[in-house]
C-alpha positions in Angstrom: -307.4 -52.6 2.7 -309.2 -55.3 0.7 -306.0 -56.5 -0.9 -304.5 -57.0 2.6 -307.5 -58.9 3.9 -307.5 -61.1 0.7 -303.7 -61.7 1.1 -304.2 -62.6 4.8 -307.0 -65.0 3.9 -305.0 -66.7 1.2 -301.9 -67.0 3.3 -303.7 -68.4 6.4 -305.8 -70.8 4.4 -302.8 -72.1 2.5 -300.6 -72.3 5.6 -303.4 -74.1 7.5 -303.6 -76.8 4.7 -299.8 -77.2 4.6 -299.4 -77.4 8.3 -302.3 -79.7 8.8 -300.9 -82.1 6.2 -297.6 -81.9 8.0 -299.3 -82.6 11.3 -301.3 -85.6 10.0 -298.5 -87.5 8.3 -298.2 -89.7 11.3 -302.0 -90.1 11.6 -305.2 -88.2 12.2 -305.3 -85.9 15.2 -308.7 -87.4 16.3 -309.7 -91.0 16.2 -312.5 -93.2 17.4 -311.9 -96.7 18.7 -313.4 -98.9 21.5 -316.3 -96.5 21.7 -314.0 -93.7 22.8 -312.8 -90.5 21.1 -309.0 -90.2 21.2 -307.1 -86.9 20.6 -303.6 -87.4 19.2 -303.0 -83.7 18.3 -299.4 -82.6 17.7 -298.2 -79.0 17.5 -298.6 -78.9 13.7 -302.2 -80.1 13.7 -303.0 -77.6 16.5 -301.3 -74.8 14.6 -303.2 -75.8 11.4 -306.5 -75.8 13.2 -305.8 -72.3 14.7 -304.8 -71.0 11.3 -308.0 -72.4 9.8 -310.0 -70.5 12.6 -308.3 -67.3 11.6 -308.9 -68.0 8.0 -312.6 -68.6 8.6 -312.9 -65.3 10.4 -311.3 -63.5 7.4 -313.5 -65.5 5.0 -316.6 -64.3 6.9 -315.4 -60.7 6.6 -314.7 -61.1 2.9 -318.0 -62.6 1.9 -319.9 -60.1 4.0 -318.1 -57.1 2.4 -317.6 -58.0 -1.2 -319.5 -59.6 -4.1 -319.5 -63.4 -3.8 -319.1 -63.8 -7.6 -315.9 -61.9 -7.4 -314.3 -62.6 -4.1 -314.7 -66.4 -3.9 -313.2 -67.3 -7.3 -310.4 -64.8 -6.7 -309.5 -66.0 -3.3 -309.9 -69.7 -4.3 -307.6 -69.2 -7.3 -304.9 -67.6 -5.2 -305.2 -70.4 -2.6 -304.8 -73.1 -5.3 -301.7 -71.4 -6.8 -300.1 -70.9 -3.3 -300.9 -74.5 -2.4 -299.4 -75.7 -5.7 -296.1 -74.0 -4.9 -296.2 -74.8 -1.2 -296.7 -78.5 -1.8 -293.8 -78.5 -4.2 -291.5 -76.8 -1.8 -292.5 -78.5 1.5 -293.6 -82.0 0.4 -291.6 -82.2 -2.9 -294.8 -83.0 -4.8 -294.3 -83.3 -8.6 -295.0 -80.5 -11.1 -296.7 -82.2 -14.1 -297.5 -80.6 -17.4 -301.2 -80.9 -16.7 -300.8 -79.1 -13.3 -298.7 -76.3 -14.8 -301.4 -75.8 -17.5 -304.0 -75.8 -14.8 -302.2 -73.1 -12.8 -301.7 -71.1 -16.0 -305.4 -71.2 -16.6 -306.2 -70.2 -13.0 -303.8 -67.3 -13.3 -305.5 -66.3 -16.6 -308.9 -66.5 -14.8 -307.6 -64.1 -12.1 -306.6 -61.7 -14.9 -310.0 -61.9 -16.5 -311.7 -61.4 -13.1 -309.8 -58.1 -12.7 -310.4 -56.7 -16.2 -312.5 -53.6 -16.2 -315.4 -53.5 -18.8 
């Protein structure tokens, strides 16, 4: 069960970030001008906000159930890795040697987090 919750958290967080970026490419969903708040939300930004809400609920469950020193670095590492690949596939962002080394170090950190004493 914990692996499923972690996977759902990582997936919803990563998708929320990707969909929000997609939805904000034409501008922010909320702006303030002439002393008025304007909502310019599109389906992508709304979907990203909803995914973030689900992600937040999963996050609360994870931090209330597991050790913070374990669950937060583990979840964050997986989010970074998934965002790295998602940004390449969706937005055609560039893989640099430095980024690849960083991802390798993150993956190494995940391995160390899961080693038994």
